[in-house]
DSSP file (Angstrom, degrees, kcal/mol; ACC not computed):
  #  RESIDUE AA STRUCTURE BP1 BP2  ACC     N-H-->O    O-->H-N    N-H-->O    O-->H-N    TCO  KAPPA ALPHA  PHI   PSI    X-CA   Y-CA   Z-CA
    1    1 A M              0   0    0      0, 0.0     2,-0.2     0, 0.0    83,-0.1   0.000 360.0 360.0 360.0 136.5    9.1    6.6    2.5
    2    2 A K  E     -a   84   0A   0     81,-0.7    83,-2.8    71,-0.1     2,-0.4  -0.513 360.0-170.6 -75.2 144.5   10.3    9.6    0.7
    3    3 A E  E     +a   85   0A   0     81,-0.2     2,-0.3    -2,-0.2    83,-0.2  -0.990  12.4 175.1-139.6 146.3   10.7    9.3   -3.1
    4    4 A I  E     -a   86   0A   0     81,-2.9    83,-2.3    -2,-0.4    84,-0.4  -0.925  28.4-116.1-138.6 165.5   12.1   11.3   -5.9
    5    5 A T     >  -     0   0    0     -2,-0.3     4,-2.3    81,-0.2     5,-0.2  -0.620  30.5-111.1 -96.4 163.5   12.6   10.8   -9.7
    6    6 A A  H  > S+     0   0    0     -2,-0.2     4,-2.6     1,-0.2     5,-0.2   0.871 120.3  57.1 -56.2 -37.2   16.0   10.6  -11.4
    7    7 A A  H  > S+     0   0    0      2,-0.2     4,-2.2     1,-0.2    -1,-0.2   0.904 106.9  48.5 -65.6 -41.0   15.3   13.9  -13.1
    8    8 A Q  H  > S+     0   0    0      2,-0.2     4,-2.2     1,-0.2    -1,-0.2   0.883 111.3  49.1 -68.0 -36.0   14.8   15.5   -9.6
    9    9 A L  H  X S+     0   0    0     -4,-2.3     4,-2.3     2,-0.2    -2,-0.2   0.940 109.3  52.4 -64.6 -44.8   18.1   14.0   -8.3
   10   10 A K  H  X S+     0   0    0     -4,-2.6     4,-2.7     1,-0.2    -2,-0.2   0.930 109.9  49.4 -53.8 -49.7   19.9   15.3  -11.4
   11   11 A Q  H  X S+     0   0    0     -4,-2.2     4,-1.9     1,-0.2    -1,-0.2   0.908 109.9  51.4 -60.6 -45.3   18.4   18.8  -10.7
   12   12 A M  H  <>S+     0   0    0     -4,-2.2     5,-2.2     1,-0.2    -1,-0.2   0.921 113.6  44.1 -58.5 -45.5   19.6   18.6   -7.0
   13   13 A I  H ><5S+     0   0    0     -4,-2.3     3,-1.3     1,-0.2    -2,-0.2   0.899 111.3  53.0 -66.2 -41.5   23.1   17.6   -8.1
   14   14 A Q  H 3<5S+     0   0    0     -4,-2.7    -1,-0.2     1,-0.3    -2,-0.2   0.809 106.9  52.7 -68.3 -30.2   23.3   20.2  -10.8
   15   15 A T  T 3<5S-     0   0    0     -4,-1.9    -1,-0.3    -5,-0.2    -2,-0.2   0.420 119.2-109.4 -84.5   3.7   22.3   23.0   -8.3
   16   16 A G  T < 5 +     0   0    0     -3,-1.3    -3,-0.2     1,-0.3     2,-0.1   0.610  60.8 160.1  83.4  10.8   25.0   22.0   -6.0
   17   17 A E      < -     0   0    0     -5,-2.2     2,-0.7    -6,-0.2    -1,-0.3  -0.457  50.2-109.6 -65.2 137.0   22.9   20.6   -3.3
   18   18 A R        +     0   0    0     -2,-0.1     2,-0.4     2,-0.0    -1,-0.1  -0.609  48.7 175.7 -71.6 114.1   24.8   18.2   -1.1
   19   19 A V        -     0   0    0     -2,-0.7     2,-0.8    -6,-0.1    40,-0.1  -0.984  27.1-151.7-128.6 131.2   23.4   14.8   -2.0
   20   20 A H  E     -b   59   0A   0     38,-0.7    40,-3.4    -2,-0.4     2,-0.5  -0.888  21.7-169.8-101.1 106.2   24.6   11.3   -0.7
   21   21 A V  E     -b   60   0A   0     -2,-0.8    18,-3.0    16,-0.4     2,-0.5  -0.880   7.8-166.3-100.8 128.3   23.7    8.8   -3.4
   22   22 A I  E     -bc  61  39A   0     38,-2.9    40,-2.7    -2,-0.5     2,-0.6  -0.980   6.8-156.9-111.2 120.8   24.0    5.1   -2.7
   23   23 A D  E     -bc  62  40A   0     16,-2.9    18,-1.8    -2,-0.5    40,-0.2  -0.893   9.8-175.9-100.4 113.3   23.9    2.9   -5.8
   24   24 A V        +     0   0    0     38,-2.7    19,-1.8    -2,-0.6    20,-0.2   0.156  40.5 120.8-100.6  19.7   22.8   -0.6   -4.7
   25   25 A R  S    S-     0   0    0     37,-0.3     2,-0.1    17,-0.2    -2,-0.1  -0.289  70.1 -93.5 -78.5 169.3   23.1   -2.4   -8.1
   26   26 A E    >>  -     0   0    0     16,-0.1     4,-2.1     1,-0.1     3,-1.3  -0.392  38.3-101.4 -80.3 159.7   25.5   -5.3   -8.6
   27   27 A D  H 3> S+     0   0    0      1,-0.3     4,-1.3     2,-0.2    -1,-0.1   0.874 121.2  54.0 -47.0 -49.1   29.0   -5.0   -9.8
   28   28 A E  H 34 S+     0   0    0      1,-0.2     4,-0.3     2,-0.2    -1,-0.3   0.780 109.2  51.4 -64.4 -26.6   28.3   -6.0  -13.4
   29   29 A E  H X4 S+     0   0    0     -3,-1.3     3,-1.2     1,-0.2    -1,-0.2   0.892 108.2  47.7 -77.8 -40.9   25.6   -3.3  -13.5
   30   30 A V  H >< S+     0   0    0     -4,-2.1     3,-1.9     1,-0.2    -2,-0.2   0.713  94.6  76.1 -72.0 -18.1   27.7   -0.4  -12.3
   31   31 A A  T 3< S+     0   0    0     -4,-1.3    -1,-0.2    -5,-0.3    -2,-0.2   0.773  89.3  59.2 -64.2 -22.6   30.4   -1.4  -14.8
   32   32 A F  T <  S-     0   0    0     -3,-1.2    -1,-0.3    -4,-0.3    -2,-0.2   0.525 129.4 -74.0 -81.8  -4.9   28.1    0.2  -17.5
   33   33 A G    <   -     0   0    0     -3,-1.9     2,-0.3    65,-0.1    -1,-0.3  -0.221  45.6-152.0 124.3 146.8   28.3    3.6  -15.5
   34   34 A M        -     0   0    0     -3,-0.1    64,-2.3    -2,-0.1     6,-0.0  -0.929  43.6 -72.8-142.1 168.1   27.0    5.1  -12.4
   35   35 A I    >   -     0   0    0     -2,-0.3     3,-2.2    62,-0.2    62,-0.2  -0.421  49.1-123.1 -66.5 129.5   26.3    8.7  -11.2
   36   36 A P  T 3  S+     0   0    0      0, 0.0    -1,-0.1     0, 0.0    61,-0.1   0.797 107.4  42.7 -45.5 -42.8   29.7   10.4  -10.5
   37   37 A S  T 3  S+     0   0    0      2,-0.1   -16,-0.4   -17,-0.0    -2,-0.1   0.468  92.6 114.8 -87.3  -0.1   29.0   11.3   -6.9
   38   38 A A    <   -     0   0    0     -3,-2.2     2,-0.4   -18,-0.1   -16,-0.2  -0.305  58.9-138.6 -77.5 153.0   27.4    8.0   -5.9
   39   39 A T  E     -c   22   0A   0    -18,-3.0   -16,-2.9     2,-0.1     2,-0.8  -0.922  20.3-132.3-103.4 135.1   28.8    5.4   -3.5
   40   40 A H  E     +c   23   0A   0     -2,-0.4     2,-0.4   -18,-0.2   -16,-0.2  -0.822  38.1 155.1 -96.4 108.2   28.5    1.8   -4.6
   41   41 A I        -     0   0    0    -18,-1.8     5,-0.1    -2,-0.8    -2,-0.1  -0.945  39.8-130.5-128.4 107.9   27.1   -0.6   -1.9
   42   42 A K    >>  -     0   0    0     -2,-0.4     3,-1.4     1,-0.1     4,-0.7  -0.228  22.1-115.1 -53.2 147.2   25.5   -3.7   -3.4
   43   43 A M  G >4 S+     0   0    0    -19,-1.8     3,-1.1     1,-0.3    -1,-0.1   0.893 116.6  53.4 -52.3 -44.5   22.0   -4.4   -2.0
   44   44 A G  G 34 S+     0   0    0      1,-0.2     4,-0.3   -20,-0.2    -1,-0.3   0.707 106.9  52.6 -67.1 -19.7   23.3   -7.6   -0.4
   45   45 A D  G <> S+     0   0    0     -3,-1.4     4,-1.6     1,-0.1     3,-0.3   0.550  82.1  94.1 -92.1  -7.2   26.1   -5.8    1.3
   46   46 A I  H <X S+     0   0    0     -3,-1.1     4,-1.7    -4,-0.7     3,-0.5   0.907  80.7  53.4 -53.5 -50.1   23.9   -3.2    3.0
   47   47 A P  H  4 S+     0   0    0      0, 0.0    -1,-0.2     0, 0.0     4,-0.2   0.903 115.2  38.7 -58.6 -41.3   23.4   -5.0    6.3
   48   48 A E  H  4 S+     0   0    0     -4,-0.3    -2,-0.2    -3,-0.3     3,-0.2   0.696 124.2  40.9 -77.1 -18.6   27.1   -5.4    6.9
   49   49 A R  H >< S+     0   0    0     -4,-1.6     3,-2.3    -3,-0.5    -1,-0.2   0.416  81.8  97.1-111.1  -1.0   28.1   -2.0    5.6
   50   50 A M  G >< S+     0   0    0     -4,-1.7     3,-2.0     1,-0.3    -1,-0.1   0.746  71.9  73.0 -63.4 -21.4   25.3    0.2    7.0
   51   51 A N  G 3  S+     0   0    0      1,-0.3    -1,-0.3    -4,-0.2    -2,-0.1   0.632  86.5  65.7 -67.4  -9.6   27.6    1.2    9.9
   52   52 A E  G <  S+     0   0    0     -3,-2.3     2,-0.3     2,-0.1    -1,-0.3   0.570  89.5  84.3 -81.2  -7.3   29.4    3.3    7.3
   53   53 A L  S <  S-     0   0    0     -3,-2.0     2,-0.5    -4,-0.2     6,-0.0  -0.703  78.5-130.4 -99.7 145.8   26.3    5.5    7.0
   54   54 A D    >   -     0   0    0     -2,-0.3     3,-2.1     1,-0.1    -2,-0.1  -0.849   3.4-147.6 -98.9 127.4   25.6    8.4    9.3
   55   55 A K  T 3  S+     0   0    0     -2,-0.5    27,-0.1     1,-0.3    -1,-0.1   0.633  98.7  63.2 -70.1  -9.3   22.0    8.5   10.8
   56   56 A N  T 3  S+     0   0    0     25,-0.1    -1,-0.3     2,-0.1     2,-0.3   0.452  96.6  70.3 -88.1  -3.5   22.3   12.3   10.8
   57   57 A E  S <  S-     0   0    0     -3,-2.1    25,-0.7    25,-0.0     2,-0.5  -0.765  79.7-123.4-112.1 157.5   22.5   12.4    6.9
   58   58 A T  E     - d   0  82A   0     -2,-0.3   -38,-0.7    23,-0.1     2,-0.4  -0.854  24.1-157.4 -98.4 135.7   19.9   11.7    4.2
   59   59 A Y  E     -bd  20  83A   0     23,-2.6    25,-2.1    -2,-0.5     2,-0.6  -0.938   9.4-148.4-115.6 139.7   20.8    9.1    1.6
   60   60 A V  E     -bd  21  84A   0    -40,-3.4   -38,-2.9    -2,-0.4     2,-0.4  -0.908  20.6-153.7-102.3 118.8   19.3    8.8   -1.8
   61   61 A I  E     +bd  22  85A   0     23,-2.9    25,-2.1    -2,-0.6     2,-0.3  -0.839  15.7 179.8-104.3 131.7   19.1    5.2   -2.8
   62   62 A I  E     +b   23   0A   0    -40,-2.7   -38,-2.7    -2,-0.4   -37,-0.3  -0.981  10.9 159.8-134.5 142.1   19.2    4.2   -6.4
   63   63 A C        -     0   0    0     23,-0.4    27,-2.6    -2,-0.3    28,-0.1  -0.427  60.5 -70.3-128.7-151.3   19.1    0.8   -8.4
   64   64 A R  S    S-     0   0    0     25,-0.2    27,-2.4    -2,-0.2    28,-0.2   0.934 121.3  -1.7 -77.4 -47.3   18.2    0.0  -11.9
   65   65 A S  S    S-     0   0    0     24,-0.2    24,-0.1    25,-0.2    -1,-0.1   0.467 102.4 -95.2-126.7  -2.5   14.5    0.6  -11.8
   66   66 A G  S  > S+     0   0    0     22,-0.2     4,-1.1    25,-0.0    22,-0.1   0.282  98.5  96.8 109.0 -12.5   13.5    1.5   -8.2
   67   67 A V  H  > S+     0   0    0      2,-0.2     4,-1.6     3,-0.1     5,-0.1   0.949  87.1  39.0 -77.8 -51.7   12.5   -1.8   -6.8
   68   68 A R  H  > S+     0   0    0      1,-0.2     4,-2.7     2,-0.2     5,-0.2   0.912 116.0  54.0 -63.1 -41.8   15.7   -2.9   -5.0
   69   69 A S  H  > S+     0   0    0      1,-0.2     4,-2.8     2,-0.2    -1,-0.2   0.884 105.2  54.6 -60.0 -36.8   16.3    0.6   -3.8
   70   70 A E  H  X S+     0   0    0     -4,-1.1     4,-2.1     2,-0.2    -1,-0.2   0.891 109.4  46.9 -63.0 -40.2   12.8    0.6   -2.4
   71   71 A H  H  X S+     0   0    0     -4,-1.6     4,-2.3     2,-0.2    -2,-0.2   0.925 112.9  48.6 -63.4 -46.2   13.6   -2.6   -0.4
   72   72 A V  H  X S+     0   0    0     -4,-2.7     4,-2.9     2,-0.2     5,-0.3   0.919 111.1  51.1 -63.3 -39.0   17.0   -1.1    0.8
   73   73 A C  H  X S+     0   0    0     -4,-2.8     4,-3.4     1,-0.2     5,-0.2   0.962 110.2  48.9 -65.3 -46.9   15.2    2.2    1.8
   74   74 A R  H  X S+     0   0    0     -4,-2.1     4,-2.0     1,-0.2    -1,-0.2   0.899 114.1  47.5 -57.8 -42.6   12.5    0.1    3.9
   75   75 A Y  H  X S+     0   0    0     -4,-2.3     4,-0.6     2,-0.2    -1,-0.2   0.928 114.7  43.7 -67.7 -44.8   15.4   -1.8    5.5
   76   76 A L  H ><>S+     0   0    0     -4,-2.9     5,-2.3     1,-0.2     3,-1.3   0.919 110.9  55.3 -69.9 -41.0   17.4    1.3    6.4
   77   77 A E  H ><5S+     0   0    0     -4,-3.4     3,-1.9    -5,-0.3    -1,-0.2   0.921 103.5  55.5 -54.5 -43.6   14.4    3.2    7.6
   78   78 A A  H 3<5S+     0   0    0     -4,-2.0    -1,-0.3     1,-0.3    -2,-0.2   0.692 107.0  51.0 -62.2 -19.2   13.6    0.4   10.0
   79   79 A H  T <<5S-     0   0    0     -3,-1.3    -1,-0.3    -4,-0.6    -2,-0.2   0.201 128.6 -94.8-105.0  15.1   17.1    0.8   11.4
   80   80 A G  T < 5S+     0   0    0     -3,-1.9     2,-0.3     1,-0.3    -3,-0.2   0.645  76.9 139.5  90.0  14.6   16.7    4.6   11.9
   81   81 A Y      < -     0   0    0     -5,-2.3     2,-0.7    -8,-0.1    -1,-0.3  -0.642  52.5-126.4 -92.0 150.6   18.2    6.0    8.7
   82   82 A D  E     + d   0  58A   0    -25,-0.7   -23,-2.6    -2,-0.3     2,-0.3  -0.874  45.0 164.3 -95.7 112.2   16.9    8.9    6.7
   83   83 A V  E     - d   0  59A   0     -2,-0.7   -81,-0.7   -25,-0.2     2,-0.4  -0.851  29.3-160.1-133.5 160.4   16.5    7.7    3.1
   84   84 A C  E     -ad   2  60A   0    -25,-2.1   -23,-2.9    -2,-0.3     2,-0.3  -0.988  20.0-135.9-143.1 128.4   14.8    8.6   -0.1
   85   85 A N  E     -ad   3  61A   0    -83,-2.8   -81,-2.9    -2,-0.4     2,-0.9  -0.662   9.0-137.4 -87.4 138.0   14.1    6.2   -3.0
   86   86 A V  E >   -a    4   0A   0    -25,-2.1     3,-1.1    -2,-0.3   -23,-0.4  -0.860  22.2-160.0 -87.9 102.5   14.7    7.1   -6.6
   87   87 A I  T 3  S+     0   0    0    -83,-2.3   -82,-0.2    -2,-0.9    -1,-0.2   0.722  84.9  36.5 -70.9 -26.6   11.5    5.6   -8.0
   88   88 A D  T 3> S-     0   0    0    -84,-0.4     4,-1.2     1,-0.1     3,-0.5   0.332  95.1-164.6-105.6   4.4   12.6    5.3  -11.7
   89   89 A G  T X4  -     0   0    0     -3,-1.1     3,-1.9     1,-0.2     4,-0.4   0.158  55.2 -28.8  48.5-160.6   16.2    4.3  -10.9
   90   90 A M  G >4 S+     0   0    0    -27,-2.6     3,-1.0     1,-0.3    -1,-0.2   0.728 129.9  71.8 -61.6 -22.5   18.9    4.4  -13.4
   91   91 A L  G 34 S+     0   0    0    -27,-2.4    -1,-0.3    -3,-0.5    -2,-0.2   0.831 103.6  43.9 -61.0 -29.5   16.5    3.7  -16.2
   92   92 A G  G << S+     0   0    0     -3,-1.9     2,-0.4    -4,-1.2    -1,-0.2   0.503  91.4 103.7 -91.2  -6.7   15.2    7.4  -15.6
   93   93 A W    <   +     0   0    0     -3,-1.0   -86,-0.1    -4,-0.4   -87,-0.0  -0.649  32.8 164.8 -88.0 133.9   18.7    8.9  -15.3
   94   94 A D        +     0   0    0     -2,-0.4    -1,-0.1   -88,-0.1     3,-0.1   0.126  47.5 100.6-128.1  16.5   19.9   10.8  -18.4
   95   95 A G  S    S-     0   0    0      1,-0.2   -88,-0.0   -89,-0.1    -2,-0.0  -0.096  82.4 -49.3 -88.8-169.8   22.8   12.6  -16.7
   96   96 A E        -     0   0    0      2,-0.0     2,-0.3     1,-0.0    -1,-0.2  -0.249  51.7-160.6 -58.5 144.2   26.5   12.1  -16.6
   97   97 A L              0   0    0    -62,-0.2   -62,-0.2    -3,-0.1   -64,-0.1  -0.920 360.0 360.0-127.4 154.9   27.9    8.7  -15.8
   98   98 A E              0   0    0    -64,-2.3   -65,-0.1    -2,-0.3   -63,-0.1   0.307 360.0 360.0-124.5 360.0   31.4    7.6  -14.6
């Protein structure tokens, strides 16, 4: 499984790289802020919503600490998706929030 840090993700966004970020935290967690370009799909909703994702794109998956996002990455990889886990999650994010 591909992995990056929150700092590497921030750098990718700042340099204008096209990045598809999926935030898999719960509603009450994202209420405190999420990465501006991220799409919110709760971990539990991934199975029913993965048809919204394009298998030709790469998705960067983030949660609070990197554990749930790792599980989501493993699940999506098993279904043929190209994913990358943010290993330190939002705990490592020091960038802008919305």
